[in-house]
C-alpha positions as a Markdown table, in Angstrom:
| # | Residue | x | y | z |
|---|---|---|---|---|
| 1 | Met | 35.2 | -1.2 | 14.2 |
| 2 | Glu | 31.3 | -0.7 | 13.8 |
| 3 | Asn | 28.8 | -2.0 | 15.3 |
| 4 | Leu | 25.3 | -3.2 | 14.3 |
| 5 | Leu | 23.4 | -0.1 | 15.9 |
| 6 | His | 26.1 | 2.3 | 14.2 |
| 7 | Trp | 25.4 | 0.3 | 10.5 |
| 8 | Val | 21.7 | 0.7 | 11.2 |
| 9 | Leu | 22.3 | 4.4 | 12.0 |
| 10 | Asp | 24.4 | 4.7 | 8.8 |
| 11 | Val | 22.3 | 3.1 | 6.4 |
| 12 | Ala | 18.4 | 3.7 | 7.6 |
| 13 | Leu | 19.0 | 7.2 | 9.0 |
| 14 | Lys | 21.9 | 7.9 | 7.2 |
| 15 | Glu | 23.7 | 9.5 | 9.8 |
| 16 | Asp | 27.1 | 9.9 | 8.4 |
| 17 | Asp | 25.7 | 12.8 | 6.2 |
| 18 | Tyr | 24.1 | 15.0 | 9.2 |
| 19 | Pro | 26.9 | 18.2 | 9.3 |
| 20 | Ile | 26.7 | 18.2 | 13.2 |
| 21 | Arg | 30.1 | 18.7 | 14.7 |
| 22 | Lys | 29.5 | 21.5 | 17.1 |
| 23 | Asp | 29.6 | 21.3 | 20.7 |
| 24 | Asn | 26.8 | 19.0 | 22.6 |
| 25 | Ala | 25.0 | 18.7 | 19.0 |
| 26 | Pro | 26.8 | 15.0 | 17.9 |
| 27 | Gln | 25.8 | 13.5 | 21.6 |
| 28 | Asn | 22.5 | 15.1 | 21.4 |
| 29 | Ser | 21.7 | 14.1 | 17.8 |
| 30 | Ala | 22.8 | 10.3 | 18.0 |
| 31 | Val | 20.1 | 9.8 | 20.9 |
| 32 | Met | 17.6 | 11.4 | 19.3 |
| 33 | Gln | 18.2 | 8.9 | 16.2 |
| 34 | Gln | 18.8 | 5.7 | 18.6 |
| 35 | Ile | 15.3 | 6.6 | 19.7 |
| 36 | Pro | 13.2 | 5.7 | 16.4 |
| 37 | Val | 16.1 | 2.7 | 16.0 |
| 38 | Asn | 14.8 | 1.1 | 19.5 |
| 39 | Leu | 11.2 | 1.6 | 18.8 |
| 40 | Leu | 11.4 | -0.1 | 15.5 |
| 41 | Gly | 13.7 | -2.8 | 16.5 |
| 42 | Lys | 11.1 | -3.9 | 19.5 |
| 43 | Glu | 8.4 | -3.9 | 16.7 |
| 44 | Lys | 8.7 | -7.9 | 16.3 |
| 45 | Pro | 5.3 | -8.6 | 14.4 |
| 46 | Val | 6.3 | -6.8 | 11.3 |
| 47 | Arg | 9.5 | -8.8 | 10.5 |
| 48 | Trp | 10.9 | -6.3 | 8.1 |
| 49 | Gly | 14.1 | -4.2 | 8.3 |
| 50 | Ile | 14.5 | -0.8 | 10.3 |
| 51 | Lys | 14.5 | 1.3 | 6.7 |
| 52 | Asn | 11.2 | -0.6 | 5.5 |
| 53 | Lys | 9.8 | -0.5 | 9.0 |
| 54 | Gln | 10.2 | 3.6 | 8.8 |
| 55 | Phe | 8.7 | 3.7 | 5.7 |
| 56 | Leu | 5.5 | 1.9 | 7.2 |
| 57 | Ala | 5.2 | 4.0 | 9.6 |
| 58 | Ala | 5.5 | 7.4 | 7.5 |
| 59 | Ile | 2.6 | 6.2 | 5.5 |
| 60 | Asp | 0.5 | 4.1 | 7.9 |
| 61 | Asn | -0.7 | 5.8 | 10.7 |
| 62 | Lys | -2.0 | 2.9 | 12.6 |
| 63 | Tyr | 1.5 | 1.4 | 12.6 |
| 64 | Leu | 3.1 | 4.5 | 14.0 |
| 65 | Glu | 0.7 | 4.5 | 16.6 |
| 66 | Arg | 1.3 | 0.6 | 17.3 |
| 67 | Val | 5.4 | 1.8 | 17.2 |
| 68 | Leu | 4.9 | 4.6 | 19.7 |
| 69 | Gly | 3.1 | 2.3 | 22.0 |
| 70 | Leu | -0.2 | 4.6 | 21.6 |
| 71 | Ala | -2.5 | 1.8 | 20.7 |
């Protein structure tokens, strides 16, 4: 059974498309992919989905700074 976090990782970050299968790489990759999902999920003033917030952070440096806690 897939939970909501796994669904978000599949849809927003296309986690299942990564060909990482050796040693500790899958676990390390999973942790590194969960960090932006958690940061974007905590960003409440913008009430969009994770994928849209990811796009907004890519085009707007002020929003990116706010998501990262730098502003």
